[in-house]
C-alpha positions as CSV (number, residue, x, y, z in Angstrom):
1,M,146.0,-186.2,-201.8
2,T,143.3,-188.5,-200.7
3,D,141.5,-190.3,-203.6
4,I,137.7,-189.9,-203.0
5,G,137.0,-192.6,-205.6
6,A,138.9,-195.2,-203.4
7,F,136.2,-195.0,-200.7
8,T,133.3,-197.5,-200.5
9,P,129.9,-196.2,-199.4
10,H,128.7,-197.7,-196.0
11,T,125.7,-195.5,-195.3
12,V,123.6,-193.4,-197.7
13,Y,120.8,-191.3,-196.4
14,T,118.6,-188.9,-198.5
15,I,116.2,-186.4,-197.1
16,Y,114.0,-183.7,-198.6
17,I,113.9,-180.3,-196.9
18,V,111.8,-177.3,-197.6
19,A,114.7,-174.8,-197.8
20,T,117.1,-173.3,-200.3
21,P,120.4,-174.9,-201.1
22,E,122.2,-172.0,-199.4
23,Q,120.2,-172.5,-196.2
24,V,121.1,-176.2,-196.2
25,W,124.7,-175.4,-196.8
26,R,124.8,-173.0,-193.9
27,A,123.1,-175.6,-191.6
28,L,125.9,-178.1,-192.5
29,T,128.8,-175.7,-192.1
30,D,127.9,-173.2,-189.4
31,A,129.0,-174.0,-185.8
32,A,126.2,-172.1,-184.0
33,F,123.5,-173.5,-186.3
34,S,124.8,-177.1,-186.2
35,R,124.8,-177.1,-182.3
36,K,121.0,-176.8,-182.5
37,Y,120.4,-180.1,-184.3
38,F,123.6,-182.1,-183.8
39,S,123.1,-182.8,-180.1
40,G,125.2,-179.8,-179.1
41,F,128.1,-180.7,-181.4
42,A,129.5,-177.8,-183.5
43,V,130.8,-178.2,-187.1
44,A,133.8,-176.0,-188.1
45,V,134.8,-176.0,-191.8
46,E,137.4,-174.1,-193.6
47,E,135.5,-173.9,-196.9
48,R,138.3,-174.7,-199.3
49,V,139.9,-177.9,-200.6
50,G,142.6,-178.7,-198.1
51,G,140.9,-176.8,-195.4
52,R,140.3,-178.2,-191.9
53,F,137.1,-179.9,-190.9
54,M,136.2,-180.4,-187.2
55,L,133.3,-181.5,-185.1
56,R,133.6,-180.1,-181.5
57,A,131.8,-181.9,-178.7
58,P,129.6,-179.8,-176.4
59,D,132.5,-179.5,-173.9
60,G,134.6,-177.9,-176.7
61,S,136.9,-180.9,-177.3
62,E,137.7,-182.1,-180.9
63,H,135.5,-185.2,-181.4
64,I,136.0,-185.6,-185.1
65,G,138.7,-184.2,-187.3
66,G,139.4,-184.2,-191.0
67,K,140.3,-182.4,-194.1
68,V,138.1,-180.8,-196.9
69,L,138.5,-182.9,-200.1
70,A,135.7,-181.2,-202.2
71,C,134.0,-177.9,-201.6
72,E,131.4,-176.5,-204.0
73,P,129.0,-174.2,-202.1
74,P,126.1,-174.8,-202.0
75,K,126.2,-178.1,-203.9
76,R,128.8,-180.5,-202.5
77,L,131.0,-180.9,-199.5
78,S,133.3,-184.0,-199.0
79,V,135.5,-184.3,-195.9
80,T,137.5,-186.9,-194.1
81,F,135.5,-187.6,-191.0
82,N,137.7,-189.4,-188.4
83,V,136.6,-189.9,-184.8
84,N,139.3,-189.0,-182.4
85,W,139.6,-192.4,-180.6
86,P,143.1,-194.0,-180.4
87,G,143.5,-196.9,-182.8
88,L,140.3,-196.2,-184.8
89,I,141.9,-195.1,-188.1
90,E,144.4,-198.0,-187.8
91,A,141.5,-200.4,-187.3
92,L,139.0,-199.1,-189.9
93,G,140.9,-196.7,-192.2
94,Q,139.7,-193.2,-192.9
95,T,136.0,-192.3,-193.2
96,L,134.7,-189.9,-195.9
97,L,131.6,-187.9,-195.4
98,T,129.9,-186.3,-198.5
99,Y,126.9,-184.0,-198.6
100,E,125.2,-183.4,-202.0
101,I,122.6,-180.7,-202.1
102,E,120.3,-180.5,-205.1
103,Q,117.2,-178.4,-205.9
104,A,114.1,-180.6,-206.1
105,G,111.2,-178.4,-207.1
106,G,110.2,-176.5,-204.0
107,A,112.5,-178.5,-201.8
108,V,116.2,-179.5,-201.5
109,R,117.3,-183.1,-201.8
110,L,120.2,-183.6,-199.3
111,T,122.1,-186.9,-199.7
112,M,124.6,-187.8,-197.1
113,T,127.1,-190.6,-197.9
114,E,129.4,-192.0,-195.3
115,S,132.2,-194.1,-197.0
116,G,135.3,-195.9,-195.8
117,E,138.7,-196.9,-197.1
118,R,138.0,-200.5,-196.0
119,P,135.0,-202.7,-195.7
120,I,133.4,-202.6,-192.3
121,D,131.0,-205.1,-190.7
122,E,127.3,-204.5,-190.0
123,D,127.9,-204.0,-186.2
124,I,130.2,-201.1,-186.8
125,R,128.0,-199.7,-189.6
126,S,125.0,-199.8,-187.2
127,G,126.2,-196.7,-185.3
128,G,126.1,-194.3,-188.3
129,A,123.0,-196.0,-189.8
130,T,121.1,-195.1,-186.6
131,G,122.7,-191.7,-185.9
132,W,122.6,-190.0,-189.3
133,P,118.8,-190.2,-189.7
134,A,118.3,-188.6,-186.3
135,I,120.8,-185.9,-187.0
136,L,119.5,-185.0,-190.4
137,S,115.9,-185.2,-189.3
138,G,116.8,-182.6,-186.6
139,L,118.4,-180.4,-189.3
140,K,115.2,-180.7,-191.5
141,S,112.9,-179.8,-188.6
142,L,115.1,-176.9,-187.6
143,L,115.2,-175.5,-191.1
144,E,111.4,-176.0,-191.7
145,T,110.0,-175.1,-188.3
146,G,112.7,-173.1,-186.5
147,S,113.2,-175.8,-183.8
148,A,114.9,-179.2,-183.7
149,P,113.4,-182.0,-181.7
150,A,115.3,-183.5,-178.7
151,I,115.8,-187.0,-180.1
152,Q,116.9,-189.4,-177.3
153,M,119.3,-192.0,-178.7
154,E,120.6,-195.1,-177.1
155,P,124.4,-195.7,-177.2
156,P,125.4,-197.7,-180.3
157,V,126.1,-200.9,-178.2
158,K,126.9,-203.2,-181.2
159,M,129.2,-200.7,-182.8
160,L,131.1,-200.0,-179.5
161,A,131.5,-203.7,-178.8
162,A,132.8,-204.3,-182.4
163,L,135.3,-201.5,-182.0
164,K,136.5,-202.8,-178.7
165,R,137.1,-206.2,-180.2
166,L,139.3,-204.5,-182.8
167,G,141.4,-202.9,-180.1
168,V,140.1,-199.3,-180.4
169,K,140.4,-197.4,-177.1
170,L,136.9,-196.1,-176.3
171,P,136.4,-193.0,-174.2
172,G,135.1,-193.3,-170.6
């Protein structure tokens, strides 16, 4: 069993959403809903400890795979979150993604923490530090207004260069 306490946080992002905890949970775990704010990527979660976690790319391929380590609907979800690139886990160790959902008056406080088994440098961290705010802002807009903005993001050049230096085989 993977020890959640052995992971070190790399990126922590908190956002407040006018929604219920149940609506936020659904947004984080439902494939059709997640496609609308996650740049066409679809989340698939077997909602039980030991269940499978997957993020499918718009073409249907498995982009990220993992296992559910904690599942407490609608309060907390922790999954291993490993990009499907050859050599990535060997170079960086596993990644842990945790969502914590708490009622905060008339809103929900959603805290996303991305942690790793090993320390990573700022260039590698820059990819998630840029991507997560855009993804979660899209989720917030979709829940509050019914539509998610099309956020144009540049490729994470520093992160990709750092991974290449570590010998990770990048797609394309």
